[in-house]
C-alpha positions in Angstrom: 21.6 -3.0 -14.1 20.2 -0.4 -11.8 18.8 2.8 -13.1 21.4 4.8 -11.3 24.2 3.0 -13.0 22.4 3.3 -16.4 22.2 7.1 -15.9 25.9 7.3 -15.0 26.9 5.1 -18.0 24.8 7.3 -20.3 27.0 10.2 -19.1 30.1 8.2 -20.0 31.0 7.1 -16.5 31.8 3.5 -15.8 30.6 2.3 -12.5 30.8 -0.7 -10.2 29.3 -1.7 -6.9 31.6 -2.4 -3.9 30.9 -5.2 -1.5 29.3 -2.6 0.8 26.8 -1.8 -1.9 28.2 1.7 -2.5 28.3 3.1 -6.1 31.8 4.1 -7.1 33.6 5.1 -10.3 35.8 2.5 -12.0 36.2 0.1 -14.8 33.0 -1.2 -16.2 32.6 -5.0 -15.5 33.2 -7.0 -18.7 30.0 -8.2 -20.4 27.7 -5.8 -18.5 25.9 -5.0 -21.8 25.8 -8.7 -22.9 22.1 -9.2 -22.1 20.0 -8.4 -25.1 16.8 -8.8 -23.3 14.5 -5.7 -22.9 14.7 -4.1 -19.4 11.9 -4.4 -16.9 10.7 -2.9 -13.7 8.5 -5.1 -11.4 6.2 -4.4 -8.5 5.7 -7.1 -5.8 3.7 -7.0 -2.6 0.4 -5.7 -1.4 -2.3 -3.1 -2.1 -0.1 0.0 -1.7 2.0 -1.0 -4.7 -0.7 -3.0 -6.7 -2.6 0.3 -7.0 -5.6 -0.4 -4.8 -7.8 2.8 -4.9 -6.2 4.0 -8.2 -9.0 2.6 -10.5 -8.4 1.4 -14.1 -7.8 -2.1 -12.9 -6.3 -4.6 -15.4 -7.1 -8.3 -15.9 -5.1 -10.6 -13.7 -4.2 -14.2 -14.7 -5.4 -16.8 -12.2 -4.0 -20.1 -11.2 -5.6 -21.7 -14.2 -3.9 -19.4 -16.6 -7.1 -17.5 -17.4 -7.0 -13.6 -17.4 -9.7 -12.5 -15.1 -11.5 -9.2 -15.8 -14.1 -7.6 -13.6 -16.3 -10.6 -12.5 -19.2 -8.5 -10.9 -19.7 -7.0 -7.5 -21.2 -10.2 -6.0 -18.4 -12.5 -7.2 -16.2 -14.3 -4.6 -13.5 -12.0 -3.3 -10.8 -14.6 -4.1 -11.2 -13.9 -7.8 -7.8 -12.9 -9.2 -9.1 -9.6 -10.6 -9.6 -8.3 -7.0 -5.8 -8.1 -6.7 -6.7 -4.7 -8.2 -3.6 -4.1 -10.3 -4.1 -0.5 -11.5 -2.8 1.2 -14.6 -2.4 4.2 -12.2 -0.2 2.4 -9.7 3.1 4.2 -8.8 5.2 1.8 -10.8 3.2 2.7 -13.9 3.3 6.4 -13.3 7.0 6.8 -12.3 9.5 8.3 -14.6 12.0 5.4 -15.0 14.5 6.1 -17.7 15.9 3.0 -19.3 13.0 0.8 -18.5 11.2 -0.6 -21.5 8.4 -2.7 -19.8 6.7 -2.7 -16.4 5.1 -5.6 -14.7 2.7 -5.2 -11.8 2.7 -8.6 -9.9 1.5 -7.2 -6.6 -1.9 -8.1 -5.2 -4.2 -6.2 -2.9 -4.3 -8.0 0.5 -0.9 -9.6 -0.3 1.0 -11.1 2.6 4.6 -12.4 3.1 3.1 -15.9 2.6 2.2 -15.0 -1.0 5.7 -14.2 -2.1 6.8 -17.9 -2.3 3.4 -19.6 -2.2 0.1 -19.3 -4.1 -2.1 -16.8 -2.3 -5.0 -19.3 -2.6 -3.3 -21.7 -0.2 -4.0 -19.4 2.8 -7.3 -18.2 4.3 -8.8 -15.3 2.3 -6.1 -15.5 -0.3 -6.7 -14.9 -4.0 -6.4 -17.4 -6.9 -3.0 -16.2 -8.1 0.4 -17.9 -8.4 3.2 -17.2 -6.0 4.7 -13.8 -6.8 8.2 -15.3 -7.1 6.8 -17.7 -9.7 5.3 -14.8 -11.6 8.7 -13.0 -11.3 10.5 -16.0 -12.8 8.2 -15.9 -15.8 9.1 -12.2 -16.4 12.8 -13.0 -16.0 12.6 -15.5 -18.9 11.9 -12.6 -21.4 13.2 -9.5 -19.6 16.2 -8.2 -17.8 14.9 -7.1 -14.4 16.6 -3.9 -13.5 14.2 -2.5 -10.8 11.9 -4.2 -8.2 9.5 -2.2 -6.1 8.4 -4.0 -3.0 5.6 -3.0 -0.7 5.1 -5.7 2.0 4.3 -6.0 5.7 1.0 -4.2 6.2 -0.8 -7.6 6.0 0.7 -10.6 7.7 -0.2 -13.5 10.0 -0.7 -11.2 13.0 -2.7 -8.3 11.5 -3.9 -6.7 8.3 -4.3 -3.1 7.2 -8.0 -3.7 6.4 -8.7 -5.0 9.8 -6.9 -2.1 11.5 -8.8 0.4 9.4 -12.2 -1.3 10.1 -11.6 -1.2 13.9 -11.3 2.6 13.9 -14.1 3.3 11.4 -16.6 0.8 12.9 -16.1 2.2 16.4 -16.7 5.7 15.2 -19.8 4.8 13.3 -21.2 2.9 16.2 -20.5 5.7 18.6 -22.2 8.2 16.2 -25.4 6.3 15.6 -25.9 3.9 18.6 -26.5 5.1 22.1 -24.5 3.5 24.9 -27.8 2.3 26.4 -29.1 0.5 23.3 -28.0 -3.0 24.4 -30.4 -4.5 21.9 -28.0 -3.5 19.2 -25.4 -5.7 20.6 -23.5 -3.0 22.5 -20.9 -2.6 19.8 -17.5 -1.1 20.8 -17.7 2.7 20.6 -14.4 3.9 22.1 -11.6 5.3 20.0 -9.0 2.8 18.9 -5.6 2.5 20.5 -2.3 1.3 19.1 -2.8 -2.0 20.9 -6.1 -2.5 19.0 -4.2 -2.2 15.7 -0.8 -3.9 16.3 1.1 -4.8 19.5 4.9 -4.7 19.7 4.8 -8.5 19.6 2.7 -8.6 16.5 4.9 -6.0 14.7 8.0 -8.2 15.6 6.3 -11.3 14.2 5.3 -9.4 11.1 8.9 -8.2 10.7 10.2 -11.7 10.8 7.7 -12.9 8.3 8.4 -10.1 5.9 12.2 -10.5 6.2 12.0 -14.2 5.5 9.8 -13.6 2.4 12.1 -10.9 1.0 15.2 -13.0 1.7 13.6 -15.5 -0.8 13.1 -12.6 -3.3 16.8 -11.6 -3.2 17.9 -15.2 -3.6 15.5 -15.8 -6.5 16.6 -12.6 -8.3 20.3 -13.7 -8.0 19.3 -16.9 -9.8 17.1 -15.6 -12.6 18.1 -12.0 -13.4 19.8 -11.9 -16.8 22.8 -9.8 -15.8 22.6 -10.2 -12.1 22.3 -6.4 -11.5 19.1 -4.9 -10.2 17.9 -2.4 -7.6 15.3 -3.4 -5.0 13.3 -0.5 -3.5 11.7 -1.4 -0.1 8.8 1.1 0.2 7.3 1.9 3.6 3.8 3.2 4.2 1.9 6.4 4.5 -1.2 7.3 6.4 -4.5 8.3 4.7 -5.6 10.3 7.7 -3.9 13.5 9.2 -2.4 14.0 12.7 -5.6 16.1 13.3 -8.6 17.1 11.3 -9.2 20.6 9.8 -11.3 22.7 12.2 -14.5 22.2 10.2 -14.5 18.5 10.9 -14.2 18.8 14.7 -17.9 19.1 15.5 -21.3 19.5 13.9 -24.5 20.9 15.5 -22.4 21.7 18.6 -21.5 18.0 19.1 -18.0 16.6 19.0 -17.0 13.0 19.0 -16.2 12.8 22.7 -19.9 12.4 23.7 -22.5 9.7 23.0 -24.4 9.8 19.6 -23.4 12.5 17.1 -25.1 11.5 13.9 -24.6 14.9 12.0 -20.9 14.8 12.7 -20.8 11.1 11.8 -22.4 11.9 8.4 -20.1 14.8 7.8 -16.9 12.9 8.4 -18.2 9.9 6.4 -19.0 12.2 3.4 -15.5 13.7 3.8 -13.9 10.2 3.8 -12.6 10.2 7.4 -15.1 8.4 9.7 -12.8 8.0 12.7 -12.5 9.6 16.2 -10.0 12.4 16.6 -8.7 10.4 19.5 -8.0 7.5 17.1 -5.7 9.6 14.8 -2.6 9.3 17.0 -3.0 5.5 17.2 -3.3 5.4 13.4 -0.1 7.2 13.0 1.7 5.0 15.5 0.5 2.1 13.4 1.8 3.5 10.1 5.1 4.4 11.8 5.3 0.9 13.1 4.8 -0.4 9.5 7.6 1.9 8.4 9.9 0.5 11.1 9.0 -3.0 10.0 10.1 -2.3 6.4 13.2 -0.4 7.5 14.2 -3.3 9.8 13.8 -5.8 7.0 15.9 -3.6 4.7 18.7 -3.3 7.4 18.8 -7.1 8.0 18.9 -8.0 4.4 21.5 -5.4 3.6 23.8 -7.0 6.1 23.0 -10.5 4.8 23.5 -9.5 1.1 26.2 -6.8 1.3 26.6 -6.7 -2.5 22.9 -6.2 -3.2 21.6 -2.9 -4.4 18.8 -2.3 -1.7 17.2 1.1 -1.0 14.7 1.9 1.7 12.1 4.4 0.6 10.3 6.2 3.5 7.0 7.6 2.3 5.5 8.4 5.7 5.3 12.1 4.8 4.6 11.8 1.1 0.9 12.9 1.6 1.7 15.8 4.0 -1.0 18.5 3.8 -3.2 16.4 1.5 -4.6 13.6 3.6 -8.3 13.0 4.1 -9.9 15.8 6.1 -6.6 17.6 6.6 -8.0 20.5 4.6 -11.5 21.8 3.9 -13.0 20.2 0.8 -12.1 16.6 1.6 -12.1 14.1 -0.1 -11.8 16.0 -3.5 -8.4 17.6 -2.5 -6.9 14.5 -0.8 -4.4 12.0 -2.1 -6.2 9.0 -0.5 -9.5 7.4 -1.2 -12.4 8.0 1.2 -14.1 5.2 3.0 -16.9 4.3 0.7 -19.5 1.5 1.3 -22.3 0.1 -0.8 -25.9 -0.7 0.1 -25.7 -4.2 -1.3 -23.3 -5.3 -4.1 -24.7 -2.7 -6.5 -21.6 -1.0 -7.6 -23.1 2.3 -6.4 -21.1 3.9 -3.6 -22.9 5.4 -0.7 -21.5 8.9 -0.5 -23.8 10.3 2.2 -25.2 8.9 5.4 -27.5 11.8 6.1 -30.9 10.7 7.3 -29.9 7.0 7.6 -31.0 5.3 10.8 -28.9 2.7 12.6 -30.7 -0.2 10.9 -29.7 1.1 7.5 -26.1 1.8 8.7 -25.9 -1.8 10.0 -27.1 -3.2 6.6 -24.6 -1.0 4.6 -21.7 -2.0 6.8 -22.6 -5.7 6.4 -22.2 -5.4 2.7 -18.5 -4.7 3.2 -18.3 -7.8 5.3 -20.1 -10.1 2.8 -18.6 -8.5 -0.3 -15.3 -7.1 0.6 -14.6 -5.9 -2.9 -17.3 -3.3 -2.5 -15.2 -1.4 0.1 -11.6 -2.6 -0.3 -10.5 0.6 -2.0 -11.1 2.6 1.1 -8.2 4.5 2.7 -5.7 3.7 0.0 -3.9 6.2 -2.3 -6.0 7.5 -5.2 -4.6 8.0 -8.7 -3.1 11.3 -7.7 -1.7 9.8 -4.6 0.0 7.1 -6.8 1.4 9.8 -9.0 3.1 11.3 -5.9 4.4 7.8 -4.9 5.6 7.4 -8.5 7.8 10.5 -8.0 9.0 9.0 -4.8 9.9 5.8 -6.6 11.7 7.7 -9.4 13.9 9.3 -6.8 14.6 6.1 -5.1 15.5 4.4 -8.4 18.4 6.7 -9.1 19.7 7.8 -5.7 23.2 6.9 -4.5 21.8 6.6 -0.9 20.8 3.4 0.8 17.8 5.1 2.5 15.7 8.1 1.4 12.6 9.9 2.6 9.9 11.3 0.2 8.2 14.4 1.6 5.4 16.5 0.1 6.1 20.2 0.6 3.5 22.8 1.4 3.4 24.0 -2.2 2.7 20.4 -3.4 6.1 19.6 -4.7 7.8 16.4 -3.7 11.4 16.0 -2.5 13.3 12.7 -2.2 16.5 12.6 -0.2 
């Protein structure tokens, strides 16, 4: 049963769910405590719930049934370990009373396709079973009471990683390569726009994919959950970058990013974790807001199709307010998101400074991310502290009586859910 109903029952109040999905007092359904299985909370979806960026990654069982630990930096990126299921993920840090066991089944880079199908059956997928198959295994030994879903940032039309690389690569090229250096391939150097990240048509297609995948999730849970009672939290997305940078990151050596070649500023923003044009920030927020609408639309559609289901939309767009990368002086140490970090070859040693690097070195370092994506895939995701905040958001969503809540970080660092 849902955590909200468990808390009410603990207080001596019998509850039931109406056909509209609204919690109300009344007679407890007969046999509601019949399931003797231990309770479980489960995470499904992509990197923002798997814990990408949180570190402390756990072994992941591959399609052959073999738990995969860290395989080395030069291993193929389809290795199951690179799902990056973190012990610091929000599901693992949330205060969830009544839950005995937690299962992180999400996978970094996960797409709607991966819910019902093995990720390996698509391009750039990882060697893991379909997430619904993994869920069925959990349901054989546990009563699933809570499911956290983070899905939609990657789909058949666009991916979060591609969107992030567009803005970052254009900034780095603009900072290090002059417009006249055609021998370098004349790489794009203008700020990114929302159409570079996701068009309305692409967002619509992503919404349809996500809705279809999560329709399958609801149907499967109805078939396998021990007592047929569970809450599903549809989590939206937050943005690792602020609406605008702190003043100190606006220019360096008298050069802003609205002119050609600004290496000192490029190095400063890279070190702070936010290598992107100021003019790209608005597009980035339009993108993350579009992802939020995608998830909200999926929640609305499925709430209408499954009126008795316990579905909650969790808006986390403002969960990192005041603590995004370069929002305050001292970034990235005071931010809730991971900085962009590259490696000079698959060495495991992050490049933290680009000071003194010429454009040939920059090109070589950037190519490492292309050839060995695991060396940079943590970039611009929540860090362990960020997942702790998202865990507070999840705890609020797990017990709310509302169908939709927003999680907001206040100026004093406290978090409100309502």
